[in-house]
C-alpha positions in Angstrom: 0.0 0.0 0.0 2.8 2.3 1.0 4.6 1.4 -2.3 1.5 2.3 -4.3 1.3 5.8 -2.7 4.9 6.5 -3.5 4.4 5.5 -7.2 1.4 7.8 -7.4 3.4 10.7 -5.9 6.2 10.2 -8.4 3.9 10.1 -11.3 2.2 13.4 -10.1 5.5 15.2 -9.8 6.6 14.1 -13.2 3.4 15.3 -14.8 3.7 18.7 -13.1 7.3 19.0 -14.4 6.3 18.2 -17.9 3.5 20.8 -17.8 5.9 23.5 -16.7 8.3 22.6 -19.5 5.5 22.8 -22.0 4.5 26.2 -20.7 8.1 27.5 -21.1 8.3 26.2 -24.7 4.9 27.7 -25.6 6.0 31.1 -24.2 9.1 31.0 -26.3 7.1 30.3 -29.5 4.7 33.2 -29.0 4.9 36.3 -31.3 7.8 38.4 -30.1 5.6 41.4 -30.3 3.9 40.2 -27.1 7.2 41.0 -25.4 6.8 44.5 -26.6 3.3 45.1 -25.2 2.9 48.6 -24.3 5.9 49.7 -26.3 6.1 51.1 -29.9 8.4 49.3 -32.4 11.8 50.8 -32.8 12.8 51.6 -36.4 15.5 53.4 -38.3 14.7 55.9 -41.0 16.5 57.7 -43.8 15.5 60.7 -45.9 14.2 60.5 -49.5 16.9 62.3 -51.5 17.3 63.6 -55.0 20.3 63.0 -57.2 21.9 61.2 -60.2 21.3 57.6 -60.9 22.5 55.6 -63.9 21.9 52.2 -65.4 24.8 50.7 -67.2 25.8 47.5 -69.0 29.1 46.1 -67.8 30.7 43.4 -70.0 34.1 42.0 -70.5 35.7 40.8 -73.8 38.7 40.7 -76.0 40.1 43.5 -78.2 39.9 42.5 -81.9 40.9 44.3 -85.1 38.2 46.3 -86.9 39.2 44.6 -90.2 41.3 41.6 -90.9 42.2 39.9 -94.1 44.3 36.9 -95.1 45.8 37.3 -98.5 46.0 34.4 -101.0 47.5 34.1 -104.4 44.9 34.1 -107.2 47.1 31.9 -109.4 49.6 29.1 -109.0 53.3 30.1 -109.2 56.7 30.4 -107.5 57.1 33.3 -105.0 59.8 35.6 -106.4 59.8 38.3 -103.8 58.0 39.4 -100.6 58.4 43.0 -99.6 57.1 43.0 -96.0 57.4 41.3 -92.7 55.4 41.1 -89.5 55.0 44.5 -87.9 55.3 46.4 -91.2 52.5 48.9 -91.9 51.3 49.0 -95.5 48.9 51.2 -97.5 46.2 50.2 -99.9 47.6 49.3 -103.3 51.2 48.8 -102.0 53.0 45.8 -103.6 53.3 43.1 -101.0 54.7 40.2 -103.1 55.4 39.1 -106.6 55.4 35.6 -108.3 57.6 34.4 -111.2 56.1 35.9 -114.4 58.1 34.2 -117.2 55.4 31.7 -118.3 52.6 34.3 -118.0 54.5 36.8 -120.1 55.0 34.1 -122.8 51.3 33.3 -122.7 50.5 37.0 -123.1 52.8 37.3 -126.1 51.1 34.3 -127.8 47.7 35.6 -127.2 48.7 39.0 -128.6 50.0 37.3 -131.8 46.7 35.4 -132.2 44.8 38.6 -131.8 46.9 40.3 -134.5 46.3 37.4 -136.9 42.6 37.4 -136.3 42.5 41.1 -136.9 44.3 40.7 -140.2 42.0 38.0 -141.4 39.0 40.2 -140.6 40.5 43.1 -142.6 41.0 40.7 -145.6 37.4 39.3 -145.3 35.9 42.8 -145.2 37.9 43.9 -148.3 37.3 40.9 -150.5 34.0 39.3 -149.5 31.6 41.6 -151.3 34.0 41.9 -154.4 34.0 38.1 -154.7 30.2 38.0 -154.7 30.0 40.8 -157.3 32.5 38.8 -159.5 30.4 35.7 -159.2 27.3 37.6 -160.3 29.1 39.0 -163.4 30.3 35.5 -164.3 26.9 34.0 -163.8 25.3 36.8 -165.9 27.8 36.2 -168.8 27.1 32.4 -168.6 23.4 33.1 -168.7 23.6 35.4 -171.7 25.7 32.8 -173.6 23.3 30.0 -172.7 20.3 32.2 -173.8 21.9 32.9 -177.2 22.7 29.2 -177.7 19.1 28.3 -176.8 17.6 30.8 -179.2 19.9 29.6 -182.1 19.0 26.0 -181.3 15.3 26.8 -181.4 15.7 28.4 -184.9 17.7 25.6 -186.3 15.3 23.0 -184.9 12.3 24.8 -186.6 14.2 24.4 -189.9 14.9 20.8 -189.1 18.7 21.5 -189.1 19.2 19.9 -185.7 17.6 17.1 -183.8 15.3 17.6 -180.8 18.0 16.3 -178.5 20.3 19.2 -179.3 17.5 21.6 -178.5 16.9 19.9 -175.2 20.6 20.2 -174.3 20.6 23.9 -175.1 17.5 24.3 -172.9 19.2 22.5 -170.0 22.3 24.6 -170.2 20.1 27.7 -170.2 18.2 26.5 -167.1 21.5 25.8 -165.2 22.9 29.2 -166.1 19.7 30.9 -165.0 19.8 29.1 -161.7 23.4 30.1 -161.0 22.6 33.7 -161.9 19.5 33.7 -159.6 21.7 32.2 -156.8 24.3 34.9 -157.2 21.7 37.6 -157.2 20.2 36.2 -154.1 23.6 36.4 -152.4 23.9 40.0 -153.3 20.4 40.8 -152.0 21.0 38.9 -148.7 24.6 40.1 -148.4 25.8 36.7 -147.6 29.4 37.9 -147.3 28.4 39.5 -144.0 28.3 36.0 -142.5 32.0 35.7 -143.3 32.7 39.1 -141.8 30.7 38.2 -138.6 32.7 34.9 -138.2 36.0 36.8 -138.6 34.8 39.4 -136.0 33.9 36.6 -133.6 37.4 35.2 -134.0 38.9 38.6 -133.2 36.7 38.9 -130.0 37.8 35.4 -129.0 41.4 36.3 -129.5 40.9 39.6 -127.5 39.3 37.7 -124.6 42.2 35.2 -124.5 44.7 38.1 -124.4 42.7 39.8 -121.6 42.7 36.5 -119.6 46.5 36.1 -119.9 47.1 39.7 -119.0 44.9 39.3 -115.9 46.8 36.2 -115.0 50.1 38.2 -115.4 48.7 41.0 -113.3 47.7 38.5 -110.6 51.3 37.6 -110.1 51.7 41.0 -108.4 49.9 40.9 -105.0 48.8 44.3 -103.7 47.5 45.3 -100.3 43.7 45.7 -100.3 43.7 48.1 -97.4 45.7 50.2 -95.0 46.9 48.0 -92.2 49.7 46.1 -90.4 51.2 42.8 -91.3 50.6 40.4 -88.4 51.5 37.1 -90.1 53.8 36.1 -93.0 53.2 32.5 -94.1 55.7 32.0 -97.0 59.2 33.0 -98.2 60.7 33.5 -101.6 61.0 30.3 -103.6 57.8 28.8 -102.2 55.3 27.3 -104.7 51.9 28.7 -103.9 48.3 27.9 -105.1 45.1 29.7 -104.8 44.6 28.0 -101.4 47.9 29.0 -100.0 47.8 31.9 -97.5 50.5 34.6 -98.1 50.0 37.2 -95.4 47.6 38.4 -92.8 46.8 42.1 -92.5 44.9 43.9 -89.7 43.6 47.4 -89.7 44.4 48.5 -86.1 43.5 52.2 -86.5 40.2 51.2 -85.1 39.6 48.1 -82.9 36.4 46.5 -81.6 34.9 44.4 -78.9 32.0 42.0 -79.3 29.7 41.6 -76.3 26.3 40.1 -75.7 23.3 41.9 -74.0 20.1 40.5 -72.5 16.6 41.3 -73.7 15.8 44.2 -71.3 19.1 45.9 -72.1 18.8 45.4 -75.8 15.7 47.6 -76.1 17.6 50.6 -74.7 20.6 50.4 -77.1 21.1 52.8 -80.0 23.7 52.7 -82.7 26.3 55.4 -82.2 25.8 55.8 -78.4 29.1 56.5 -76.5 30.7 53.8 -74.4 33.7 53.6 -72.1 36.4 50.9 -72.3 39.0 50.0 -69.8 41.8 47.5 -70.6 43.7 45.4 -68.1 47.0 46.4 -69.8 46.4 50.1 -69.0 45.0 50.3 -65.4 43.4 53.6 -64.5 43.0 54.7 -68.2 39.7 54.8 -70.0 39.1 54.7 -73.8 36.2 56.2 -75.6 34.2 54.2 -78.1 30.8 53.9 -79.7 28.2 51.2 -80.4 28.9 50.4 -84.0 26.6 47.4 -84.8 23.5 46.0 -83.1 22.4 42.6 -84.1 18.8 43.1 -85.2 17.5 39.9 -83.6 17.9 38.0 -80.3 19.2 34.5 -80.2 16.3 32.2 -79.6 18.1 30.0 -77.1 20.1 32.4 -75.0 17.7 35.4 -75.5 20.8 37.6 -76.0 21.9 39.8 -78.9 25.5 40.5 -80.0 26.7 44.1 -80.3 30.0 45.5 -81.7 31.7 48.3 -80.0 34.1 50.4 -82.1 37.2 52.0 -80.4 39.5 54.5 -82.1 43.1 53.5 -81.7 45.2 56.4 -83.2 48.3 55.5 -81.2 48.0 51.8 -82.1 48.4 51.0 -78.4 45.4 48.7 -78.2 46.3 45.3 -79.6 44.2 42.3 -80.6 43.9 39.8 -77.8 44.0 42.3 -74.9 41.4 41.8 -72.3 39.0 44.7 -71.8 35.8 45.8 -70.0 33.1 47.9 -71.7 30.7 50.2 -69.9 27.6 51.1 -71.9 25.2 53.6 -70.3 21.5 52.7 -70.8 19.5 55.3 -68.8 20.4 58.3 -66.7 18.3 60.6 -64.4 20.2 63.5 -62.8 17.1 64.5 -60.7 16.0 61.0 -59.6 14.1 60.5 -56.3 16.2 58.0 -54.3 15.8 55.8 -51.3 18.1 53.2 -49.7 17.5 49.7 -51.0 16.8 48.6 -47.4 13.6 50.6 -47.4 12.1 48.6 -50.3 9.6 45.8 -49.5 8.3 43.6 -52.3 5.3 41.3 -52.0 3.6 39.5 -55.0 5.3 41.7 -57.6 4.3 44.9 -55.8 6.7 47.3 -54.1 6.0 49.5 -51.1 7.8 51.4 -48.3 6.9 52.6 -44.8 6.9 56.4 -44.5 7.4 58.0 -41.1 5.0 60.9 -40.4 3.9 62.3 -37.0 5.4 59.4 -35.2 3.5 56.8 -37.2 4.6 54.4 -40.1 2.4 54.6 -43.1 2.5 51.8 -45.7 2.8 53.4 -49.2 2.9 51.7 -52.6 5.6 52.9 -54.9 6.9 52.3 -58.5 10.6 51.7 -58.6 13.0 52.5 -61.5 16.7 51.9 -61.7 18.3 49.8 -58.9 22.0 50.5 -58.5 24.1 49.3 -55.6 22.5 50.6 -52.4 20.0 53.0 -54.0 16.6 52.6 -55.7 15.0 55.2 -58.0 11.4 55.9 -57.1 9.4 56.9 -60.1 6.1 57.4 -58.3 4.9 57.4 -54.7 7.5 59.4 -52.8 8.8 63.0 -52.6 12.3 64.2 -51.6 12.5 65.1 -48.0 10.1 62.4 -46.7 11.4 59.9 -44.2 11.3 56.2 -45.0 11.8 53.2 -42.6 15.0 51.3 -43.4 15.1 48.9 -40.5 12.4 47.3 -38.3 9.7 47.0 -41.0 9.1 43.4 -40.1 7.1 44.5 -37.0 5.1 47.2 -38.7 1.5 47.6 -39.8 -0.1 50.5 -41.5 -0.4 53.6 -39.3 1.4 51.9 -36.4 3.1 54.3 -33.9 6.9 53.8 -33.9 10.0 54.9 -32.0 13.2 56.0 -33.6 16.3 54.1 -32.8 18.8 56.0 -30.8 21.2 56.2 -33.8 18.5 57.5 -36.1 17.3 60.0 -33.4 20.7 61.6 -33.3 20.7 62.3 -37.0 
C-alpha cells in the first residue's frame, strides 16, 4: 500500500514538471511582439533624396581588329619576292609580293599574236567578201547570156529541121542551169551573204581579244597588292615557295580602329542605340579609359540564349590597343540626374508589388511605390515618394499601416 502511494506521488510530480516545461516552450514560441506590449516598435529611417542615378551595362571581352584579311594568291606560281614582314605597316595598293612571271609573259605574247592574226583576217574578209560575190554575179550573168543565145539559135535551127530535138533539149538544159546560177548569185547580193564571213571573222577577233585579256589578268595577278591600310601580323611563306590559290601569303589587320564583341540581354537590348558612346578599360592600362561607340547592333535576339550581340568600335590612333588584350566595356543605358532616391533597405516587395513605410507624425504609413533603376544601395522611385520624406530602413518586419513607432537612438541623433 505504501509502495503504491509512493508511485502515485512520483507520477504526479513528473506530470507537473512536464506541464511546466510545455509552458516555457509555448511562451518562447509566442509572437515576439507580445514581449513589446505597451511599447512602440523601434525603427531606423532615412530621408528620401534627389540626385543622379544611372543604369549601365558592364561586360568583358577581347580586343579585336576592326578589319582583318588573309591574302591568298589568285594563281599558282613560284614566289619571287616578298616586300614586307610582321609588324610592317602598309597602304592600300602597295605591292606586297610578286610571283615568277616568265610563263605568264609568254602566254600574253602568244595571245597578242593570235589577236593580230585574227584582226588581219577580218580586214581581208571585209575587203574581198563583197567583191567576190560581185564577181560571181558577173560571171553568172555572162554564162546566162551565152546560154540564152545558144538556146535561141537551137530553137531556130530546130524549126528548120537542121538539128535534132535532143540538141534543142541540151541547149534548154544549159540555159536552165545558167539561169539558176545567176539567180543564186543575185540572191547572195540581196541577202549580203558575205556579211556572215565578216561576222565569223569578227567573232574570232573577239575570242582572241578575250584570250589576251585573260592572260594579261593572270600576269597582273602575279603581283599581290595590299587591299587596305593595315599592319602585317603574319607572314606564311618565303621567296621560292610554290603557292596555289589555297595558300595563304600574309595576314593584314587594320588597327587604326579596334572593336569588342559583347552580348546583351533582352531588357538591355531595347535601350541600345547605334552610335551611343561607351567607355572601355583595358587590363594592360589600369586607370586609363578609352572612348568608343556602339557600331553594330544585331537586329534579332538568339532564340536559345535570348541575347543579342553588339559590336563596340574603339578609335586606336596610337596603335596601343592590340588584338587579344582583355577589356571591359561600360555602356550607359539610362540616366536621371534628378532622380528620387531611397536606400534599397527601405524597399519591401510582395507579390510583384513594391512599397515602403513612410514616417509621419510618429507613425509608419505603408505606401505603394513604383521603382525604377536599382543601383548598388540606392533605388530610383518613379512614383509614390517625394524628396524630404522619411522612409523606414530597419524594423519593417514588426510594422503595420499607421502603427506608432519609436526612432532608434542612432537615427534619433541624425
